[in-house]
C-alpha positions, 0 to 999 in steps of 0.5 A, a space after each residue: 863697885 861703880 856708881 850710876 847717877 840717875 835723873 829721870 826725864 819726867 822730873 824737873 831737868 835743871 836740878 843741880 844734882 842727880 835724883 838718885 844714885 845706884 851703887 852697882 854691887 850691894 844694890 843700895 840706892 840713895 835718893 836726893 831729897 825729893 822736893 814738891 816740884 812739878 815737871 817745870 821746876 815750880 814748887 807746887 801748892 804753896 802753904 799746903 803741907 799735905 799737898 807738897 808731901 804728896 808731890 814729894 812722894 810722887 817725885 821720890 817714887 819716880 826717882 826710885 822707879 828710874 833706879 829699878 826700885 819702888 817704895 816697897 824697897 825703901 830701907 829708910 826715909 828722912 822727911 824735912 818739914 819747914 814747920 811752924 809747929 808740931 801740927 805741920 810735922 804731923 800733917 806731913 807725917 800722915 801723908 808719908 804714913 799713908 804712902 808707906 802703909 804697906 811697907 812702914 820703913 824706918 823714918 826720921 821726921 825733922 822740923 827745919 827753919 826753911 828749905 831750898 826753894 821759895 815756898 818749899 815746905 817739904 823734902 823727903 830723901 830715901 835709901 833703898 835696896 835694889 834686889 837685882 842689878 
């Protein structure tokens, strides 16, 4: 089995990690945590959890597409929210739920103290299955 690391050209190019990894063989795709970054690497929408969640979901979808997958191929997600209270978690979850409405894959929702970039409030990672190689 071989591993192909994937970094889409339309996502921030200076991230110190690949955005997804494709395992040739069983077809599992593991994404890095999708952050609410624009193409220049700036965190979008400071203090706006729903907007950051939507941007992270767009970036997740781009990483999955570069690996030959879509949100419908996701086996599981993990959603991290730098939360002050449970309402922050719910604000992020509503956006995730809307994005996965047609494919409600298993998910873990976690409140954390902080995330990697200044002003970052949300990060989403996924494991997906690529049907054909």
